[in-house]
C-alpha positions in Angstrom: 40.0 -15.1 -0.9 36.9 -12.5 -1.9 36.2 -10.6 1.1 31.9 -10.3 1.9 30.6 -7.2 0.5 28.4 -5.5 2.6 25.5 -3.0 1.3 24.3 -0.5 3.6 21.8 2.3 3.3 22.0 5.3 5.9 19.1 7.6 6.8 18.9 10.9 9.4 16.3 10.0 12.2 15.0 13.1 13.4 14.6 13.9 17.3 11.4 14.6 19.0 11.1 18.7 20.0 10.4 19.7 22.9 6.9 20.9 24.2 6.5 24.6 25.7 4.8 24.3 29.0 2.9 27.1 30.9 3.9 27.3 35.2 1.8 24.2 35.8 3.0 22.4 33.1 0.1 22.4 30.8 1.3 22.6 26.9 1.1 25.4 25.2 3.2 24.2 21.9 3.6 20.4 21.5 4.1 18.5 18.4 1.7 15.9 17.3 2.2 12.8 14.6 0.2 11.8 11.8 1.3 9.1 9.4 1.2 7.9 5.6 0.8 4.7 4.2 3.3 3.0 2.3 4.5 -0.3 1.3 7.3 -2.2 0.1 6.5 -4.6 -2.5 9.5 -6.3 -2.9 10.2 -6.5 0.9 12.2 -9.7 1.8 9.1 -11.3 3.4 6.7 -10.3 1.2 6.4 -13.3 -1.1 3.4 -14.0 -3.4 2.3 -17.1 -1.8 1.9 -14.3 1.2 0.9 -11.7 -0.7 -1.9 -13.4 -3.0 -3.5 -15.1 0.8 -4.4 -11.3 2.1 -4.6 -8.9 -1.0 -8.4 -9.7 -0.8 -8.5 -9.2 3.2 -6.1 -6.2 3.1 -8.5 -4.4 0.3 -11.8 -5.0 2.5 -9.8 -3.7 5.4 -8.6 -0.6 3.6 -11.7 0.1 1.5 -13.7 0.3 4.8 -11.3 2.4 6.8 -10.7 5.3 4.6 -14.6 5.3 2.8 -13.5 6.1 -0.5 -13.3 3.4 -3.3 -13.9 0.2 -3.1 -12.3 -2.8 -2.2 -11.9 -4.1 -5.4 -10.5 -0.9 -6.3 -8.0 -1.6 -4.0 -7.1 -4.9 -4.7 -6.3 -3.7 -8.5 -4.1 -1.1 -7.0 -2.5 -3.3 -4.6 -1.9 -5.7 -7.3 -0.6 -3.0 -10.3 2.1 -1.8 -7.4 3.1 -5.4 -6.8 3.7 -6.4 -10.5 5.7 -3.1 -11.1 7.9 -3.4 -7.9 7.3 -0.7 -6.3 9.5 -0.4 -3.5 7.5 2.9 -1.9 4.0 2.4 -3.1 1.5 5.8 -1.2 -1.3 3.0 0.1 -3.5 6.4 0.6 -2.5 10.2 0.8 -4.3 10.8 3.8 -2.1 11.2 6.9 -3.9 9.3 9.8 -3.2 9.7 13.4 -1.3 7.6 16.2 -4.6 6.2 17.4 -5.6 5.4 13.6 -2.3 3.6 13.5 -2.7 1.3 15.9 -5.9 0.0 14.1 -4.2 -0.3 10.4 -1.1 -1.8 11.8 -3.0 -5.0 12.5 -4.4 -5.0 9.2 -3.7 -8.4 7.2 0.1 -8.1 5.3 0.7 -4.4 7.6 0.5 -7.3 10.7 3.6 -8.7 9.4 6.0 -5.5 10.0 8.5 -3.7 7.4 10.2 -6.9 6.2 8.2 -9.3 5.7 5.1 -7.6 5.2 6.4 -4.3 3.3 4.4 -2.1 5.7 6.4 1.3 6.0 4.2 3.9 8.6 6.1 7.7 7.8 5.6 10.1 10.7 5.1 13.6 10.2 4.9 16.3 12.6 3.0 18.6 12.8 3.2 21.8 15.5 0.1 22.7 17.6 -1.0 24.9 20.0 -3.8 23.3 22.3 -4.6 27.2 23.6 -5.4 27.9 20.6 -4.7 32.2 20.2 -3.9 32.4 23.6 -0.4 33.8 24.3 0.3 32.4 20.4 2.7 36.0 19.2 5.1 34.7 22.7 5.0 30.6 22.1 5.5 31.5 18.0 5.7 29.6 15.1 7.5 27.4 13.3 7.8 27.4 9.5 8.7 24.2 6.7 10.5 22.0 9.3 11.5 21.8 12.6 15.0 22.1 11.8 14.7 25.4 10.6 13.4 26.9 13.2 10.7 29.3 14.9 9.9 32.8 13.1 9.1 34.2 16.2 8.9 33.8 19.8 10.2 31.3 22.2 9.6 28.2 19.3 12.7 30.6 17.8 14.7 32.2 20.8 15.1 28.6 22.2 15.2 26.7 19.3 18.5 25.2 19.7 17.2 24.1 23.2 13.7 22.8 21.9 14.9 21.1 18.5 17.2 18.1 20.1 20.1 16.3 17.7 19.3 14.1 14.7 20.6 10.8 14.5 21.4 8.0 12.4 19.6 4.5 11.5 20.9 2.2 8.8 19.2 -0.8 6.5 21.9 -3.1 6.3 22.1 -5.9 3.9 23.1 -9.2 5.4 23.0 -13.0 3.6 20.3 -11.6 1.2 18.4 -9.5 3.9 18.2 -6.0 4.8 18.4 -5.6 8.9 17.6 -2.4 10.7 20.7 -0.9 13.1 20.5 2.2 14.9 23.9 4.1 14.6 23.4 7.4 16.3 20.3 7.3 18.7 18.7 10.6 17.8 18.7 12.9 20.9 15.4 14.5 21.9 14.9 18.0 22.6 14.5 19.7 26.1 11.0 20.9 27.1 10.7 24.4 27.5 8.8 25.8 31.1 8.0 29.0 31.4 6.4 31.5 33.9 3.4 31.8 31.5 0.3 30.7 33.3 -2.6 30.0 30.8 -5.6 30.9 33.4 -4.3 34.3 33.9 -3.8 34.8 30.4 -7.5 33.3 29.4 -8.6 36.5 32.3 
């Protein structure tokens, strides 16, 4: 008998980089996530019925949220992307915060999730120093991807501790639908506690 073939798509899952803290536990450097919105227009559960019933409502919400074009313009763009069968359609180029994501993910169609609604929030991490220039040379900076390490300072010296270990995830196609599975979970980086007291540094 012919064995059933299982399709599989594997991706790297980046770990969360550890924070750099002062002696009292205040964050000197931390990763702040932002998100860009994409849609899989050929998602398993995103039928014509689902799409057509909610595209007007979604367009109105997007227009109100981003305030850059009309609901009609959003609707036209979504319909064209749907007709073209775009698997990774960028809904809007602006990155949004985690708080904004909590609002957006409840929009029509988006609230159905990735498999049923094609909603893909792509996460980006930006390294921030909440205390600005205080001890910034010692803390150091990252360039490019965090996996490349810091240019100077503690970010570079302790990169192997802060970075963590990437994991892998896969989308497995079973009985005609894609099912997510975690193959190897990522291991987050450790936090680094320094002897810097940011209050004294400020003085």
